[in-house]
N, C-alpha and C positions, 0 to 999 in steps of 0.2 A: 699461856694462851692470851691473856689479857694484854700484856705489853705488845705482843705481835699484832693484835687487833688494832691497838691504838696507833702503832706505826703505819699500818696499812691505811687507816683513816686519814692520817696526816698527809701521806703521799697522794691519796685520792683527792683530798682538798686542794693540794698544790697544783695537781694536773688540771683540775676543774677551773681554778682561777686563771691558770696560764691559757687554757683554751678560750675562756671568756674574753681575756684581754686581746688575744689574737683575732678573735672574731670581731671585736669592737673596732680594732684598727683596720681590718679589711673593709668593714662596713663604712667607716669614716672616709677611707680613700675612695671607695666606690661612690659614696654620696658626693664627694667633692668633684670627682671626674664627671659624674652625671650632671651636676649643677653647671659646670663650665660648658659641657657639651650642649645643655639645653639653652644657655644664654647665647652661645654661638649660633645655634639653629634658629633662635628667635630673630637675631639680628640679620642672619642671612635670608630668612624667609621674608622679613619686612623689606629688606633691600630689593629682593627680586620682585615682590609684589608691587613696590613703587615703580620699578622698571616696567612691569606689565601695565600699570596705570598710565604711565607716560606713552607707552606704545599704543594703547587704545586711543588716547587723546590725539596722538600724532596721526594715526590712521583716519580717525574721524575728522580731524581738521583738514587733512588733505582732500577728503571727499567733499567737505563743506566748501572748501575754496573752489573746487570745480563747480559745485552747485551755484556759488556766488558768481562765478564767471558766466554761467548760463544766464543768470539774472541780468547781468550787465549787458550781455549781448541781446537779450530780449528787450531791454530798455532802449538800447541803441537802434533797434530794428534789424539787427543782423540775423535774428532767428524769427521765422514766421511760424504760424501754426502748421503749415505743411512741412516745414523743414525741422520741426522740433524733434521728431524721432531720430532723424539722421544725426543731429548734433548731440543728442543724449546717449546714443549707442555706445560711443567710446567711453563715456563716463561710467555707464553700467558695466562695460567689459572690464575696466580697470578697477572697479570697486564692486566685487560680487556680493558684498553684504548689502548693497542697495537693491531693494526689490521693486520699488516704484519711484519715478520722478514725475510729479504732477504740477502743471502750470495752472494757477488759479487767477481769476480776475479780482479786482478790489472787493467785490462782494462775496468772494469765496467760491464762485462757480468754476467748474473745471473747463479749462480751455483746451488743453492737450495733455496726454498721458503717455509715458514710456515705461514699460514693465520689463523686468528680468524674466527669463524663461522659467526660473524656479520660484516665481512669486506664488505665495500661498493666500488662501482666503481666510478671513478672520473667523474664529469660532462663534463669536457673537457680533455680527455686523452692526447692530444698533448701538451697542456700547462703543464700538470703535468710532462710529460716525459722531456720536456725542462728544467723545474725548477729543477728536481732531477739531471739531468746531470750537471747543473751549480753548485749545491751543492756538487756533487761528485768531480768535478774539483777543487772546493775551498778546500775540505777536503784533497785532495792529495797535494795541494800547501802549505797549512798551517800545515799539519800533525796533525790536530785536528778535533774534531767533527764539522760538518757544518750542518746547517738546512735550509729548504726551507721556503718560505712564505706559509701561510695557503692556502690550495687547497680545493675548494668546491666539495663535493661529490654529487652523484645522489639523495640522500635523503635529501639534504639541509644542512647536517653537514659539518664540516671542518676538514681536517687532515693536519699534518705537518710531514715531513720526516727528520730524523736525520741520517746522514751518518758518520760512525765512521771507520777510517782505523786501521789496525793492521799490525805489522811488524815482521820481523825475527830477529835473533841475530845481523845481520849486519845493522839493522835499515832500511831495505828495505821493501817497502809495499808489503805485501803478499795478500792483498785483503781488502774488506770492508764489514761491517755489516750495512745494511740500515734498520732502525726501523721506521715504519709509525704509528704515534700516532693519535687517534681520539681526537680532542680537546673537543668535546662534552662529551665523556666518561671521559676524564681527569678532566675537571672542575666539571662535575656532580658527579663523585665518590669522589672528594676531598671535596666539600662543605658539611659540616654537616647540619643537620636539623635546629639546633638553628641559624646558620648563614643565611640559606635561608629564615627562618621565620622573621628574624630581618632586612635583607637587600634585596634590589632589585639590583642584580649584572648583569652588562653587560660587555662582553669582545669584544674589537674592534681591528681590524687590518685595517689601513687606514679608509675607510668609510664602511667597512663590519662588521656586527655584527656576531661574531663567536659563542657567547654563551650568554644566558640570563636566569635568574631564573624566574619562573612564580610567579605572584603576589599571595598573600595569598587568596585574594578574588577578584572577577571580578569587584566589585564596589569600589576598593581602589583608592583614588585620592591622589596625593602627594601635600603637602603644599610647596609653594615656599620658605618658611623659612627653610625647612628641608635641611640639608647639603648634598652636593654631593662631594665625595672624589674620586680622580683619582690616579692611581699608575701604572707605567710601570713595567712589568715583562718580563723576557727573557727566551725563550725556546731555549737554545743554543744561536744562534746569531739572533733569530727572536724576535723583540720587540712586545709585546701585551699590549694594554691599558686596565686596569681594572677600571671600574667606579661603585661605590657602592653608593646607596641612601637609607637612613633610612626609613623604613616603618613608617607611622604615628602611634603614640601611643594613644590609646583611652583616657587614663587618661590625657594626655597632652591636648587633644581636650576638655575634660571636664573643665580643668582649664582655657583654653582659652575661652570656652563658658561662664564661670562664669564672667571672666573679660569683655567679650563682652556684657553680660547681664547687668552688672553694668553700663557700658558706655551707653548702650541703654536706661536704665532707667533714667540716668541723662540727656541724650539728650532729652528724651521724656518729662521729667519734665521741662527742659529749654524751649523746644518747646511749651509746654502747656502754660507756662507763657507768652511767646511771642504771642501765639495765643489769649490768654485772653486779652492782651493789644491791639492787633490788632482788636479783635472783638468789644471792647469798642469804639475804634476809628471808625470802620466801622459802628457801630450802629448810632453814631452821624452823620456820613456822609450820611448814608442811609436815616435817618429822614430828613436831609436837602434836599437830592435829591428827596425824595418823595414829599415834598412840592413844589419843583421846577417843577417836572413832573405833579403834579396836576394842577398847574397854567398853564403849557404849554398845557395840554390836554383840559382844559377848554377854552383856547384861540383858539385852533384848532377847537373844536366843534362849537364855535360861528362863525368861519370864513369859514367853509366848505359850499360849494354849493351842495354837494351830501348828500342825506339823509342817515343816519345810524340808524339802529334799532337792538335791541337784543331781542330775544324771546325764550321762553321755548319750550320743545318738543311738547306740545299741541297747540302751536301757540300763547300763551299769551305773549304779549310784556311787558318787564319790563324796557326798556330804549329806548328813541328816542332822536335824537339831534335836535337843533332848525331848521336846514335846512329841515328836513323831515316834521316837523310841518308846516313850511312855504309852503312847496310843496303841501300838501294836505289840508291846511287851518284849521286843528284842533289844539287845544291846547294839550300839553302833558298829562294833567290830564284827557282829554276826551278819550284817546285811550290806556293809560297804565293800565295794570292789569285788562283788561276785556277779557273774553274768546271769541273765534270765534263764530259767524261770525263777522268780523271787519267791522265797518261802511264805511270805504273807499274802500272796495273791492266790485265791482259789483257782482250781483248774477251770471251772465254768466261767471265770472272769478273764482268763488269759486271752481269749479271742478278742474281747473288747479292748484290752490293753494293746494287742498287736494292731488292731484296726486304728486305734488312736495314734499309735506311733507312725503308721504308714501315712495317715492324713497329715500329721505334722511335718513329716519329711517332705511332702509335696508343698505344703504351705505353712512355714513356721509361724506366721503371724495369725493363723486361724484361731478362733475363739475355742478354748479348751476348758469348758465347764462340764464335768462329767461326774455322774453318780456311779460309784463302784463299790463293791463289797470287798472287805479285807478280812483276813483270818489272823486273830491274835495268836501269840505263841501258845496260849492255853487252849486253843481250838475254837474259841468263841468267834462268831461271825459278826462283824460290825458294818454299818452302812456309813459311807463317807462321800463327801463332795470334793472333787479334785479340780483345782484351777491351776493353769500354768501359762508360762510365757517363754519365748526363746532366750537362749543364753549365747552370747557372742564373746569372742576373745578380743584382744587389743587391736587386731586387724579387721574386726567386724566379720569374722568367719563364724558361721553357725556351728557350735560345738555341742549343743545339748539344750536342756530345758531346766527351768526352775519351776517346781510345782508346790502348791500349798494343799494340805490335806486337812479337812475338818470332819470330825466325828459327829454325824447327825443322827445317830441311832436313837438317842433319847428324844430328839426333836420329832422324828418320824412317829415314835410311839405317842407322843403328846398330840400330834396332828391327827392321828387316827382316833384317839380318845375324843378330841374336840369334834371330829366329824360325826362320831356316833352320838355325842351329846346334842349336836345340832339337829340330827334327825329326830331325836326324842323331843326336842324343843319345838320343832316344826309340827310334830303330831299334836303336842299340847296346844300350840297356837291355833291349829286347825279346829280343835274342839272348842276353844274359846270363841273363835270366829263363828262357829255354828251357833253358839249361845247368843252372840251379838246379833246374828241374822234372824233369830227367832221372832223378835218383835216386828222386823221388816217383813218377814214371810207371812206373819199373821195378818198384817195390814194388806199385803198383796192378795192373799186369799179372800179377805173380806170384800174387796172390790168386785171380783167376778161373782161371788156368792150374792152380794147385794144386788148386782145387776140381774142375776137369774131370778131373784125374788121379785124384783120390780116387774120384769117381763111376764113372769107367771101370774103375778097378781093382776096385771092389766089384762092378760089373756083371759083369766078367770072372770073378770068383771064383764068383758065383752060377751063371753058365753052365757053368763047368768042373765044379762039383759035381753039376750035373744032378739036383738033389733034387726038383725040381718045386715048390719053395717060391716061385719067382719067378713071380708072376701077371702077367697082361697089364697090369693097372692099375699094379702096382708098376714094371713095365718102362717104361710111358709116363711115370710120375712121374720116374723117374731120368733118362730121356732128355730130358725137358722141362727139368730142372735143368741138365743138361749144355748144352742149347741156350742157356739164359739166361746161364750163365757165359761161354759163347763170345761171345754178343751183348754182354755187358758188356765183355769184352776188346776187341771190335771198336769199341765206343763210345769206350773210352779212347783207342785209336789214332786214331780219327776226330777226337776233340776236340783231340788233340795236333796233328794236321794242320791243323785249322781255326785253332788258336792261332798256329801257325807262319806261316800264310798271312794272319794279321791279319784274319780274317773276323769279323763281328759275331755276337753270340749269336743262338740260334734259339728264342725264347720260344714256349711253347704253353700253352693253358689246360688245367688238370688238377685233379682232386680231390685234396686233401692226403692223405687216407687211402690212396688208391690208390698214389701214388708212394712214400709212406713204407713201406707194406707191401712193395712191390717191393724197396726198398732193404734192408729187414730180412732178406729172403730171401738177398740177396747176402752178408750177414754171418752167416748162420745157422750155417754149418759152423765158422767161426772162433770164434764164441761157445761152441759145443758143446765144442770142443777145450779151451777154458780154463775150462769149467764156469760159463759166464755165460749171461745171458738178457736179451733185449730185451722189455720190457713196453710194448705199444702201447695207449695209452688213447684213441686217435683213432678214432672211428667214421665210416663213410661219411656224407658230407653234414653232418658236425658243424659245419663252418665253410664260408665262401664259397670257391668255386673260385679258384685263383690262376693267374697267368700268369708262367711261369718257363721257363728252359732246364732241362728235366728231367734231362738227363745231368749238367749242371754242378752242379745242386742235389743229385743223388744222390752225386756225388763229395764235396761238402761234408759231407753227413750221414754218409757212410761214414767220412770222416776223423774226425769228432767221435765216432762210435761206437767206432772203433778206439782213439782216444786215451783214451776212458773205460774201455775194457776193459783196456788196458795199465796205466792208473793203478790200477784196482782190483786187478789181479794183483800189481803191485809193492807195494801197500799191504797186501795180504792181506785184503781186504774179504770179508765173508761175510754174506748171499749177494751174488753179483756180478750186480747188476741195473741196467739202464739203463731209465728211464721216459721215455716220449715223450708230451707234451701239446700241444694246439693250441686256440686260441681266437681269436675275432674281436677283434683288437687295437684297430682304429680303423675309420673309414669307408673307409680305403684299404689297410689291411694286415692280414694274419693273423699271429699270434704263435705260433711253434713253440718249445717248451721241451725241452731235453735234460738230464735230471737223473740223476746217478749217485751211488753211495754210496762213492766213493773218498775220498782225503785232502782234497779240496776245493782252493780257490784262496785264498791269503793276500790281504789287502786291498792290500798294496803291490805285488802281482804281477798284479792283475786286468787291467791294460793292457799290462804288459810282455810277457805271453805272446804278444801279437800282433805284437811287434817282429820284424823279420827276423833269422834266425840265433839267436834265443833258444830254448833247449830245456832240459828237465830230464832228457831221456833220455840213456842212455849212448852210443847210436849214432844219435841223432837229428840231423837237419840244421837244424831250427828255422825252416823256411819254410812248414810246412803250414798253420798257423792264419793266417799273414799272407796266403798265397795264397787261403785260404778267404774271408777278409774281403774281399779284392779282388774275387773272383768273386761274392760276395754283393752287393756294391755295384754291380757291373756288371749285376746282375739287378734293380736298383731296390729292394734291401732293405738290411738292416743285420745285423751279427753282433757280439754282445758277450757278456761273461761277468759273473757276480755273485760277489762275494767271500763264500765260505761255507766254514766249517771242517767241516761235516758231509757234504760231497760237492760235486762239480762241477756247476755250473748254467750252461748256455749258452742264449742266446736268438737266434732268427732271425726277422726280419720279412719276410714274403713279400707282394708286391704283389697285391691282389685283381684278378681279371680283370674287364674291363668287362661290364656287364649284357647287352649285345647280342652278346657273344662266344659263338658256338655250337659251337666245335670241341672242347669238353671231352670229348664222347663218343668222338670219333675218337682223341683222345690217350690216353684210358683203354684203348681197344681195343688201341692200339699197345703200351701198357705190358703188358697181359695177354699179348699175343703174344710 
């Protein structure tokens, strides 16, 4: 085999070298022929462009001779102002490129004018007038014909003016003849058909294109190898650049196509030879890789703990891996190539399997993550998660599915155990929270009880004095405040009882202004003792009614007001004011703002203050704001703070009551009672 392989390699090398030499010779011949052809084209184009230059000058000189004849006749008196048009008509007829012939006096003033019927107006008359005056001055200085730069006309064409002086016997200037030539007419009438068909000609002055010939066909494209020849021509003193490019010759393209075809065939032959050698090597490499992949696949199948199975459209399995056999306790021969029902699928799960098969037949790419129970050979029921994808043959025909099966029985047992433990942990945490709330509840009960004590003491002093200053209205007001403080204490104890019994909140629809005003009354005595004041900016019906647990929200607002008062007292703020604002925050929430003029909240503490057991107070527990946030979230709202050095700012969002909720009046009545 080795000598044969060496022999084939020698012949392949010989053929490759032969093809490379043949390709090199073809390219050399083509390059030589192309070079000769390019030189011939350059010489031919330069010669034709020189001819075109001479033709332009000849035509221009003929017209100028006629103009000079008119000047001599004017000087001799043969042409008068009245007969000027009649004498210039024949000149304009024989030279259509002439648009205007103008007779000027020695000062440059127009004496007579003759115009062609196709004469155009300049696009910028002022520029034309200045340019022609400069040419007139130059002609009178040099005593020769002077020309202007090309002037753009209203139709996009260009004109050039030639000013020619004429003299008397004493060589004094008697006047000027100004001839205005249309360059478009001059070039277009001079270029013959054979020249326009052979070359694409452009005339330039500076960056402006004065004239160009149309291409023979719209789809003509120029080869970069085709020559471009340039030549400067002069219209009097005005230089114009002519650029001519040869149109591509179809016969030349045929010749180039033949050369290109030969090169392509040689390259294709050389490429085929390289591809054949490469394919032979790839085949040997592929066979080696297939053996490696087979060994790797076999090792993976034996090491997997997830079951893999392949089955046809009717459910018949034709492949299972060892992990699946170990999972269900069957040997591969017992479950392969048998039609459904499969022995490891319980009867109660058969309908789910059929439904899954029908769904996949309609949409093979559908997501197939399914929990299904399977029966081991021993009769034990296990829970599995089955994932699958479509299986296609070499022609992309759908022939079945590949599914992976994972035994999740132990996982489900562990999840159930964790769920039970979580419930137990929540119950323990609930009792711990009750213990943490005990100090807060004691403080909350102390406030209304202290208020009741203060009111009753004051009432008792009024009665003992018997001064008659205690009116019935004042007596009713004091007893009403005592009743509210007692009701507040009762609500606190009732909420503690509800929390201990794990009862849900009791939301009610209420106007924000009503329950805020009620809450402020609870804190009135405490603020008066500390020289503080709560400024309520919320008016009745300012915002939408909200649906909240009123008692729970009053506890939250009381806690925020008390924290604000204590912060202002400690900071020494003056005046000690807390401002309350409310607005419709969104389509679903009302925003309540609590703003004080205390020390404010640093930016790095704006979230820390809500952490459990964090406090800045000397005797604080540090769970008030944390509990308030939890209670706020249980009511469907949020509680957060803003970092501000000029005072504390807290925000509460309250859920807006549904539009059809009609118990707001009853709730407000209860609050008033």
